[in-house]
Backbone bond lengths (Angstrom), bond angles and torsions (degrees), N, CA, C in turn:
res aa  C-N    CA-C-N  psi(-1)  N-CA   C-N-CA  omega(-1)  CA-C   N-CA-C  phi
1 M - - - 1.452 - - 1.525 107.91 -
2 S 1.310 116.08 137.20 1.453 120.49 -174.80 1.527 112.87 -71.44
3 E 1.313 117.39 -32.31 1.461 119.51 178.44 1.518 109.92 -128.82
4 N 1.298 117.11 136.16 1.452 122.12 -178.43 1.529 108.22 -98.83
5 T 1.332 116.16 97.32 1.452 120.85 -174.87 1.518 110.34 -142.80
6 D 1.308 116.24 161.95 1.460 120.77 176.89 1.519 111.77 -99.38
7 T 1.331 116.91 13.39 1.455 121.84 178.38 1.526 109.11 -112.38
8 P 1.338 117.82 122.56 1.470 119.39 177.28 1.530 110.90 -63.51
9 P 1.328 117.73 160.67 1.464 120.66 -179.33 1.528 112.49 -65.43
10 D 1.336 116.28 161.64 1.459 122.39 179.25 1.524 111.61 -61.19
11 R 1.325 116.46 -35.94 1.473 120.76 -179.51 1.520 108.97 -137.26
12 L 1.337 116.34 137.33 1.458 121.47 -177.40 1.517 109.41 -150.23
13 S 1.335 115.84 142.59 1.458 122.16 178.92 1.523 109.69 -130.23
14 V 1.344 116.94 149.24 1.468 121.51 175.70 1.523 111.53 -91.15
15 D 1.337 117.80 -4.04 1.464 123.00 -178.60 1.529 110.03 -86.07
16 P 1.347 118.54 115.93 1.467 121.01 -179.00 1.537 113.84 -58.99
17 A 1.327 118.09 -21.25 1.467 121.32 179.22 1.530 112.28 -80.25
18 S 1.323 117.54 -12.13 1.457 122.10 -177.35 1.529 111.33 -81.06
19 P 1.341 117.14 144.27 1.477 118.79 175.12 1.529 112.13 -69.19
20 Y 1.330 118.24 -12.04 1.475 122.48 -179.59 1.531 112.25 -98.43
21 Y 1.321 117.15 10.52 1.466 122.62 177.52 1.528 109.10 -79.13
22 D 1.338 117.11 134.39 1.469 121.98 177.34 1.527 108.02 -144.38
23 A 1.333 116.07 100.45 1.467 121.55 -175.94 1.529 112.29 -59.74
24 E 1.339 117.18 -37.47 1.464 119.84 -178.60 1.525 111.80 -65.98
25 V 1.322 116.85 -40.10 1.471 120.06 178.31 1.525 110.04 -69.13
26 L 1.329 117.07 -43.25 1.468 120.71 179.64 1.534 111.61 -62.46
27 A 1.329 117.02 -32.62 1.467 121.33 178.89 1.526 111.40 -65.22
28 R 1.329 116.98 -19.77 1.472 121.11 179.32 1.522 112.20 -83.59
29 N 1.339 117.89 5.94 1.465 123.39 174.66 1.530 112.12 65.65
30 V 1.319 116.06 71.86 1.460 122.92 -179.53 1.525 109.74 -79.44
31 G 1.313 116.06 129.98 1.462 122.13 173.10 1.519 108.91 -107.29
32 V 1.340 116.29 157.15 1.458 120.44 -179.91 1.529 109.35 -131.96
33 R 1.338 114.74 125.59 1.458 121.44 171.76 1.517 106.84 -101.36
34 F 1.323 117.09 125.95 1.458 122.32 179.83 1.518 107.78 -123.39
35 K 1.322 116.23 119.62 1.469 122.65 -175.49 1.534 110.57 54.17
36 G 1.344 115.80 38.02 1.453 121.75 176.50 1.518 115.42 81.79
37 E 1.329 118.56 2.06 1.466 122.38 -177.20 1.529 109.74 -117.51
38 D 1.345 117.18 133.34 1.466 120.47 177.34 1.520 109.88 -67.60
39 K 1.325 115.59 133.67 1.465 121.89 178.62 1.525 108.92 -116.34
40 T 1.334 116.59 138.58 1.457 120.78 -179.96 1.525 112.40 -112.25
41 N 1.328 118.17 -3.99 1.463 121.13 -176.70 1.534 112.46 -113.97
42 V 1.330 116.92 30.58 1.464 121.18 -178.50 1.526 109.92 -83.61
43 D 1.339 116.75 125.04 1.466 122.14 176.78 1.522 111.29 -91.63
44 E 1.320 116.95 -32.52 1.465 121.29 -178.50 1.524 107.95 -156.69
45 Y 1.331 115.66 150.66 1.467 119.52 175.65 1.512 110.02 -143.12
46 C 1.334 115.75 159.53 1.458 122.05 172.93 1.525 107.36 -143.47
47 V 1.329 116.78 114.23 1.463 122.00 -178.01 1.522 111.10 -69.45
48 S 1.352 117.46 -48.18 1.462 120.57 -174.68 1.526 112.67 -64.71
49 E 1.340 117.37 -32.41 1.458 120.24 178.94 1.530 112.09 -92.75
50 G 1.343 117.86 -10.63 1.460 122.43 175.15 1.518 114.93 69.43
51 W 1.345 117.65 53.48 1.451 120.39 176.76 1.523 111.46 -150.53
52 I 1.339 114.18 159.13 1.466 122.31 171.93 1.524 107.98 -131.99
53 R 1.324 116.40 156.36 1.460 122.68 170.78 1.516 107.08 -114.02
54 V 1.333 116.67 124.15 1.458 121.56 -179.29 1.523 110.16 -116.22
55 T 1.329 115.70 149.28 1.455 122.18 176.78 1.523 109.48 -71.07
56 V 1.332 115.44 137.48 1.463 121.40 179.86 1.524 108.68 -107.25
57 G 1.323 116.85 101.69 1.465 121.28 178.29 1.513 113.03 56.90
58 N 1.344 115.53 -148.23 1.459 121.14 -179.93 1.519 111.81 -105.50
59 S 1.331 117.57 11.26 1.460 121.79 -178.01 1.521 110.98 -67.56
60 R 1.324 115.29 148.95 1.467 122.29 179.38 1.524 109.57 -127.45
61 D 1.346 115.79 150.89 1.462 119.16 173.96 1.526 108.77 -83.11
62 R 1.316 117.56 -178.26 1.470 120.29 -175.40 1.521 113.60 -68.26
63 K 1.332 117.48 -14.29 1.468 121.15 176.85 1.530 111.44 -95.17
64 G 1.325 117.49 0.93 1.456 121.47 178.55 1.512 115.21 89.33
65 N 1.342 117.11 4.78 1.465 121.04 178.53 1.522 109.71 -84.94
66 P 1.338 117.17 148.25 1.469 118.96 178.01 1.524 111.08 -64.36
67 L 1.329 116.29 143.36 1.460 120.58 175.71 1.517 108.57 -73.62
68 T 1.325 115.70 139.52 1.458 120.29 -179.73 1.520 110.39 -127.42
69 M 1.327 114.76 160.43 1.455 122.00 177.63 1.522 107.47 -128.45
70 K 1.331 116.42 137.89 1.463 121.68 -179.75 1.526 108.85 -93.52
71 L 1.330 115.96 125.38 1.468 122.61 178.08 1.520 108.28 -116.88
72 T 1.332 117.20 139.44 1.462 120.47 179.68 1.520 111.00 -108.64
73 G 1.322 114.97 145.42 1.462 121.74 -179.95 1.514 109.13 157.08
74 P 1.339 117.00 -178.01 1.465 120.53 -179.67 1.531 111.91 -68.53
75 V 1.333 115.66 130.55 1.471 122.68 -177.70 1.520 108.91 -116.60
76 E 1.344 116.79 129.48 1.462 121.61 179.57 1.530 109.64 -128.95
77 P 1.342 118.64 93.89 1.467 120.26 175.45 1.528 110.14 -78.24
78 Y 1.330 116.18 151.45 1.461 121.61 178.63 1.512 108.44 -155.34
79 F 1.351 115.92 161.74 1.447 120.65 175.20 1.519 107.96 -94.00
80 R 1.358 115.75 125.75 1.467 120.41 178.44 1.529 108.76 -72.39
81 E 1.317 115.44 147.09 1.466 120.72 177.98 1.512 109.33 -80.33
82 G 1.338 115.96 148.08 1.453 120.08 173.22 1.451 111.32 95.58
């Protein structure tokens, strides 16, 4: 990891094709609080722009990727303990 910090990055994605994907950060078990509620289905987030992308059911697009929906609001990423 390029920086040794206890603060997750401003933007992070779980999609390996994304430029915001970081396997080392994801391995540290990143959690996301959105509007004060823990979310477990977040595919991507951006703190500075105030949005998350969440998976919508089991639906897939024509390329086989899960369908996502963009939600706006306060985003608080954190590293889970354990």
